[in-house]
Structures are given as C-alpha cells and as structure tokens.
N, C-alpha and C positions, 0 to 999 in steps of 0.2 A: 625518508621512509614513506611507503605507500599508505594512504588512508585506510583505516580498518573498518569493517562492518561487523556488527554482532547480529547474527541471524538467529532469532528465537522461535522455536517450533513446538513448544509445549502445548499439549491439548488435555483438557479434562472433560471436554464434551466430544462432539463429532470430530473424527480425525480424517483429514483428506488424504487420499492415496497420492495426491500430487506433491506432497511435501518433499519427498526425496528429489523429485525432478526440479522443484523450485530451488532447493539448496544447491543442487548441481549447477543449475543455470547461474545463480548468483556467484558461484565460485569462478565462473568464466568472465566476470565483469572486469574488463581491462583496467589496470591502475589501482585496484583495491586488493587488500588482503581480507579474507573472510573467515570469521570464527562462527561456527554453528553449534548450538547447544539446546538442550531441553531441560537443563538444570536451573531451577529458580534461584539457586545460590549465585549464579552468574550475574543476575540483576541486583543482587545485594551488595556487589562490589562497586568501587568507583568506575564510572563509565566514560571518563574523560578521554581515554585512549581511543575511543571510537568516533568516527565521523558521523555515523548513523547507526541506529538500532532498528532492525527490521523484524516486525512481527509477521511471520509467514504462516498464514492460515492457522494461527493459534485459535483456541476455543475454550470457553469456560473461564474459570478463575485460575490464572496461571502465575500470579505474583504473590509473594509474601508481603506483609506490611512493610518490611524493610525494602523490598524490591520496588514497591509502589513509591516510596519516598525517594529512592535513588533515581527512578525513571523520571519522576516529576521534576526533581532538581536538575537533572541532566538536560531536559528539554527547555525548562525555564531559563537556564543559563546559556543556551545556544546550541544544544545538541540536536541532531537530525533524527526524525522518527518517520518510519515507513510502515504502513499497514497494507497487507495484501489479503484480499478476499475475506476469509473468515476471521481476520483480525477484527472485523466489525461484530463478531459474536463473542467477544472477549471482555473480561472484567466488567460484567454487567452490574456488579455490586459496588463499583468504584465510580462515583459521579465524575471525578476529574477525567477519567479515561474517555468518557463520552464527548467531552469538550475537546480533548486532545485530538481524537480521531476525526470528529466533525459530525458523525451520525452513527446510529446503531442499527444493526440488522433487524429486520422484522420478519421477512419470509422470502421464499423464492419459488418460482415455477420450476418445471422440469428443465434439465439441461438441454438446450436447443439452439439452433442458429437464430441470429437476429441482426439488427442493424444498430450500431452505435454512431451517434452524431458528434463530431469533434467540434466543440464550441469555441475552443481557444487553441490556436495553433502556435502561439508565441510561448512555447514551453518545450523543453527537451523531451518530455514524455509524449508529446503529440505532434511535433513539427513534421515528423516523417509520415504521419497518417493521412489518408484521404479524408475528404469532408465527411463521407459516410464510410464507416468501417464495418465490414461484414465479419462477424465473429460468432463463435459458439461458446456459450457459457450458461450460468444459472440466472443471470439477470436479477441480481439482488434488489429487493425492495427494502427501504429503510423506514424506521419508525418516525422520522422527521426529515424534512428537506433541509440540507445544510446551506443552501444558497443564502447569501447575505452574510454568512459567517466565514465562508471559504471562497476560493477562486475555483469555480467549476471549469473543468477541462473537457469532460466527455459526458454526454447524456445518452439515455436509452430512447430509441424509437419504439414505443410499446406496440405500435401497429404492426411491427415486423415479427412479433412472436406472441405466443399464447400465455396469458396468466399475469401480465404486468399489473401492478396495483398502485402506482403513484401518479399516473396520468401524463399530461403533456410535459411536465417539468420533472425529469427523473434523473438526477445526477448519478454517475457511476464512478467518476474519478475526479479528484480535486486536490488542491494544495492550500496551505495557509501557514501563517506564522503563529506560533503559540509561545507566549513569552518572547524570548529572543531566538527560539528554536524554529526549525522549518519542518513541516509535516506534509507528507504526501500519502494519499490513499488511492488504491485502485480496487474495485470490486471484482475485476477479472482474475482468472487464475484457478478455476475449479479443477480442471482436468490436467493430468500429466502432459497431454498433447499441447496444452497452451504454452508450456515452457520450451517447446521445440519450434514454436511459430515465430519467425523473425520479427514480425510487426509487434507482437506482444512483448517479446524480449526487449526490443528497443524502448517500448513504452515503459516497461518496468525499470530497465537500466537508467532511462532518462529521469524517472522519478527518484530513484535512489541517488543519483548524482546530484540532482537539485537539492534534495534534503540534506545531503552531506556537504553542500556548499562548495562543490568542486566543478570545474568545467567538464562538460561532455558526458554523455551516457555510456561511454565505453566503446566497444568495437563496432557498433552498428549505427551510430547516429551523430547528429551535429552537436556542436558545443553550445554552451549557454553561459551568460554572465552570472556567476554565482552570487552576485550581490542583488540580483533581481528578486 
C-alpha cells in the first residue's frame, strides 16, 4: 500500500487563499495517498496509518486537548510532521508545539520578491535548488532563531527585500528529529502561485518525503536515504 498523508488545513486565525492550491499540489505527490481535512476530530483518532501529518497554513488554535495528545504521541513514536508557511502561526498556547516546529512566527513584511540562500544541498528538499533561489513570498520573521536545535536548509538574504527583521542569520526552512519522529518546516507557500512553481513544489515534496521516511520527493526530484 502507498504511504498516506494527513493534510490538515483548519484555521481559527488568518486563512490563506493558497490552501486549496496547496492541497491540490500535495494530491499530485507521486507514491502517496492523501487525506485532507479541517475536522479536529481527525487528529483525535489514531494516526499510525499515516506516514506524515502536514499542517498546511493552519492558524490559531486548531487542536482539541485529545488531538494534542495524539499528535505528540504520534511524533514521539516515529511519525513524520510537516509544517508549511502559517503552520508557524498555530497552537501558540501549546508549548510542545513550538519545540516540535522549531520556531514561532513573529511578523512578516509585504509579499515581495527576494533571494533565499540554500545552506544545505544534501537534502531532498534542496538538492534541486541553486545556491541562490529567487522567489516571491512573505519572508517570515520568527520570534527566535531555531539554529542549533534544527538542521537549517534555507536562509533569507534580507538585503534582497524590504522589511526583514532577523539580520544576517534568518532561517526559512529546516528539519530535525523530535523524539523518534522527523519534522520538516518551510516558511514558503503564501500565495497560490507558489504551488504552481516547479522549484517550490519539489522543495515541498522533498520535505514531505523526508519527514515520511520514504525515498524521493515524488515526480520532480532526486531520491534520498530515508535513514538520514
């Protein structure tokens, strides 16, 4: 059977117009079956059937107490977790979630073009990218720098856009192990157009595959050793 993804898109704060485009893109990920939901009851059930749970631009408090317990137990016991864009604006009243994701959203400047610097090419989310990746997004600032607790993959070049607030070391995408689970986060993905961009799709698909512990990011990119 193909590995399954649970894509969760509930919002109780700002709702991104890109969510439908993100769900549609993830449904094209080769080799996976995808369930998408906004029902918090879905996170109250056993999650063992899923290779990864994806929080796709969720916002606000989106889990019940039972859902929090299920998600934490799932990741601690080896489940994969992926946060996309506004997932960093989620579950601010749950301290565990901040450690799970790696950092929390602080602010962002306007949506604009800029340059992302690929710091680590030895990952299926970044192997296809140039050393400097030109992209258009919101360039999230975070309330703390996750470096040291995570493996930073991509950083922002704040000199390339207006309004950056983290300085020379500004992570935007990273991965780490939490318990025995694998966590990937990317701050990119604000606009619907992002999910039509081949480079971003491969970035996202590679991160999902890595978190799920399976080879390869799907139809657009190289394989990776899932044990790494």
